N, C-alpha and C positions, 0 to 999 in steps of 0.2 A: 702542136704536136701532141698526140694522145699517147698515154702509156698503156701498157698491157693490162694493168690492174684496173683501169678505168677511173683512177683518182686524179684530181687536178694537181699539177706540180706546185710545190711550195713557193710562195711569193717571197722573194728576197727583200730584206729591208733596205731602206735608203741609206742607212748608216751601217758602217762595218761593225760586226759583232752584235747587232740588235736581234733579239729573239723574235720569231714569227708570231703574229697575233692570232689568237684563236677565234674561230667563228662562233661568237656567243652574243646574245642580245644585251648582256650586262656590260656596264662600263668597267674597264680595268681599274683596279684599286690604285689610289694615288700613292706615290712614293712617300715614305715616312721621313720627314725631315728631323734634324737634330732637336729642334724646339718641341716637336710633338713627342719625341721619345722621352724628353725630360718632363713633359707635363703629366704623363701617365702615373709615374710613381708619386708625384706630388698630389694628384687627385686621390689616389688610393690611401695615401697617408692622411689626407683630410677626412676621408670617410672613416678611417679607423679611430681618429681622435674626436669624432663628432659626438657630442653628448645628447642624450635623449631629451625630448621636449618636456619641460616641467610644467605641470598643470596646477594652477593656483586653486586649491580646493576651498579656500576661505570664501571666495566670492562666486562660487559655481555650485551647481546642483546636478544631480544625476538626471540623465535624459529621460528615463522612464518616469521619474517623479514629475518633471516638468510637463510631459505629455499627459499624465494622469490629472495634474492640476488644471490643465486646459480643458478637461472634460471629455477626453477622447476615449477613456476607458480606465480600468484598474491598472495597477502597476504590472500585474502578471500578464494582462492582455497586451500592454505596451511592450513588455520584454519580448513577447512572441512576435509582435509587429516589427520591432527593430530587427529581429533575427532574419526576417524575410528580405531585408535590404531595401525597403521602400522609403526609409527615413534618411534624410541628409542633413548635415550641419555645414552651413556655408558652402554648399555644393559637394561636399565629400560624403560618401556613404557612411552612415553611423553604425556602431556596433554596441551591443549591450554593455553597459558600464561606463560609457562616455559621459563626460561632464560638460555642461554648457554654461555660458555666462549670459548676462542680460543683453549684450549686443550681438549675440550669435543668431543667425537666421536658420530656423528649423522648418523643414518642409516634409510633408507626408504625401507621397505620390504626386509630388510637384506642387502641392498647395501649401502656402505659407501658414504656419501655425500662429494664431494670435495669442500672445501670452498676457497674463494679467499681472501687472506689476504694482497693483495697489497694495499699500501697506496696512490696510484695515484688517482688524482681527474679527470680522463678522463670522458668525457660525455658519457652516455650510447648510444648505437646504436639505432636509430629510423628509422623505415621503413614505408613509405607511400604507401599504396596499394589502387588502385581504384577497389573496389569490385563490380563485376557485379551481377545481379540478378541470382539466381539459384545455389549459393554456400552457404554452411553452415559454421559458425564460430565455428568449433569443430574439434578435431583430430580424434575422434571416433564417427561414425554415424551408428546406427544399420541398417538404410535403404540403406547404401552404396552410399549416395549422394556425389557430388563433394565437396571438402573442400578447404578453402582458404589456408590452410597450405601446400597443394600440390604444390602451385606456389612459395613458399618462398625459398630463398637460404639457404643452410646449414651453421650453425655457429659452430665453433670448441669450445668445452668446455662450451657451453651455449645453450639456446633455445629461440625461439621467443615467446613472451607473447603478446596475443591480448589485446589491450586497449579497454575494453568494447566489445559489440557484436552488430552485425547488423542482422536483420531478413533475412530469406532465400530469400525473394523477395525485399529486400532493397539494394540500390546501394550506392556508394559514398566512402567517406574518411574512411579508416580503418587503424589505427595505430598499429604497432608492435614494441616492444622494448625488449632488453635483460636484462633489470633491473626491478626486481620486485618492488623495492622501487619507481622508477619513474612511473611505471604503476599504483601503488597505489595512487600516487600523482594526476595523471590525472583522475582517477576514483572516488576519494574521494569527497563527496559533500562539504567538508570544503573549498576546493579551488574554488568552484563556476565557473568552466570552461564552457564556452558557447559551445553549439552544434547548428549549423545552418542547416536547412533542406529546400530543395525545395520540395513542396508538391503539387501533382495534385489530385484534388478532383472532384467528380461528383456533379456539382452544384456550387453555389456561397454563400459566407458568407454574412449574414445580419449584420447590425451594432450591433444589439442585440447579435448575436452569437459571433461576434468579441469581444465585451465587456466581454462576459463570458470567452472567452479564455484568455484574459488579466488579469481578476480578479481571475480566477481559477475555474475549474470544479472538481466535486467529482468523483473519480474512486474507484475501489475495494480496491486498496492499498494506498489510500490517495488522497490529492489534487494535481492536475496537473495544471500548469500555464505556459503560454508563456510570455516571456518578450517583444517580438516583433511579430507582425503579419502584413505582407506587401503584398499587392496585386501586382503581377507581370504579370498579364494578362492571356490570354487564349482564346480559340475559342470554340464555341458551348457549350456543357455542361461540358467540361473539363476546369477547371480553376486552375491556378498556384498561389501558395502563398509561401512566404518565412517566416519561423517561427524560433524563437530562444528560447532556454531554457537552463537551467543550471544544468540539471541532465540527467541520461540515464537509466530510468527504462525500463522494458520489454514492447515492443510495445507501448510505451507511446504516441508517436505522433499519431499513428493510433487510439488508444483508446480515445484520447482527442478529435479528430475530430468526432468520432462516438458518443461522448457524446452530441454534438450539432447537430446531425442528418446528418452528411456528411460522405461519404465513401471515403477512400484514395485509388486511383487507381495506383499511383506511388509515390515512396518516395526515395529521393536522399539526402544523407548527403553531404553538400557542404563545410562544415568547422567544424573543431574540434579545439577549442582554436584559436591559431594563424596559424594553418595549413590549408591552403586553397586547394581546389581541382583545380589543374592547367588545363587549357583548352586543353593543348597538351599532357595530360596523358590519354591514351585510357583505356577502361575497361580491367581489367585483368593485367594491367601493374603495375609496382612498381618502386619506387625510394627511395634511402637512403638519409636522411638529413645529412648535414655536421656537424662536431663536433662543429664548431664555432656557427652555427645556433642553435643547440640544447642547448648549454650553455647559449646563450642569451635568449632563451625562458624560460629556467629554472629560470634564474634570475628574469625575469618579473613575472613568476608564484609565486615565493616566496614573491616578493614584492607586489603582488596583483594588478598589473598594468593592465589597460584596454587594452593596446596594446598587451598584452600577451593572450588575449581572456578571461579574467576574468571579470565576471559581477561586476560592481562597486556597492558598498554598498550604499543603499538609506538612507540618513540622514533626520531626521524629527526635526523641531523646531517650537515653538509656536510664531506667529507674534504678533504685537501690536493689531491687529484687532481681535485677538482670533482665528485665523485660523491656520491650520497646513500646513506648507510649506515643501514639499518633494523635495530634491535636491540630485544629485549624487555626490559622492566624486570627487574632482578635481584630474585630472591625466595628466601627461606630455606625450602627444602623439607624441612628436618630436623624431627624431632619434638621433643617436650619432653625426651626422654631423650638426644637427640643422635644417634639412629639413624634411618635411613630407614624409612619405613613399608613393611611387607611387602605390604599390600593397597593397591590403587589401580590407576592406569592401567597400571603396569608389571606387575601381576599378571594382566592380561587376556591370554589366549592364543587369540585368535580370536573368532568371532562372539558366542557367549554363554557362554564358559567363564570364569567369574569366581571370585574367592575366595568362601569360605563366609561365613555370617553371623558365625561365631566369629572369623574372621580380620579382618573388616571392622569390625564394630560392638561386639563384646563386649570388646575390649581397650581401649576408650576411644578418644577422638577422636585420630586421627593424620593425617587429611587424605589428600590424594593425593600420590603420589610416583612420578615416572617413572623407569624404568630407564635406564641409560646408553645402551643400544642404541637405545631408542626416542627418546631426546633427540637422538642423533646422526642418526637417520633423519628426525626432524621438521625439524631445522635444515638438513639436506641438501635437503629438498624446497623450501625457500624460497631463492630466489636473492638472497643478501645480499652486497652489495659491501663488501669490507673494505679498509682502507687498506694500502698497500704497507709492508713491514717496513723500518724505518729501519736503515741500515748505517753503520758508522763508517769514514769514508774513510781514517782513519789506519792501520787494520789491514786494509783491503780488499786 
């Protein structure tokens, strides 16, 4: 029998008092029993009293450090890689700051990372490359330009990590290492490692502009400051200067000169820390530093010695006259044999005239040593107030 509304009549249940079933593809929810009702508050109580997982930091290391030590890149690059979500620890997606143990399985894009558990204290491999202009410091370039990695030798079970970067048109010292930890040490601002550049500009620096470069100029990403600015000559409108700074931001030297109205036409990095550019290492050539040399350099870097290419910390104290005296921390610039190193800053005689590879690297690590003439010139450039000399009134 059809109704006037065209709807089907309700189907009566088999049992008295039973609700009619709805026409739905989903199964009706099961009735909650007394045991299920009691289990819910117990589960909620267990979640509330659950304690967070405690990670043993004594036998663990940070994930980005482990990946860097495996030769996958620097710590900064590894932090960016972890943030993309392609790194897993025992099947779980890792995040920046996670710590791992020796038995944890680390995978990057599904590939297992081989970790080096050797307890040997061998120095990392360090390669000095004389970068020419026209090469990019990157493994992948969308424009297909020549890369510095194309000239590097292959290493088994590791990879070369570039210590910082140089612009496409910048030449000079470019270091590579197989240790991510050592690369992080060389690039971290905490170690204050000097970079020295030979800069050719169009025009000449005035005394006012030179003072600005030493005190600091404001850039888009902060204050940029040179610790030294030296005139090394030039002809016509092209003038050469040697500048030193303790950081390596993107195009920092070029942008700093542009801030005082000068354009850099050529830029050569002639020193990175204690590593000088040898005069007999042609552009595009490379050489590997000896293990003994690298160990000696690492010891000086950790000790903060100036002969390792570290900027000495400036100490301030108030004199009796009420003036502030600025002095640099004392440092032992002597070598292990008690003699001053022949190679180093004092061996530089202008723009790119340096000692040879034999004088710098083949004699073992001796670090940097300034000549007396250069020390006198450097201290004279800085206006340091010194206290008046005490006189004995009895014999005055």
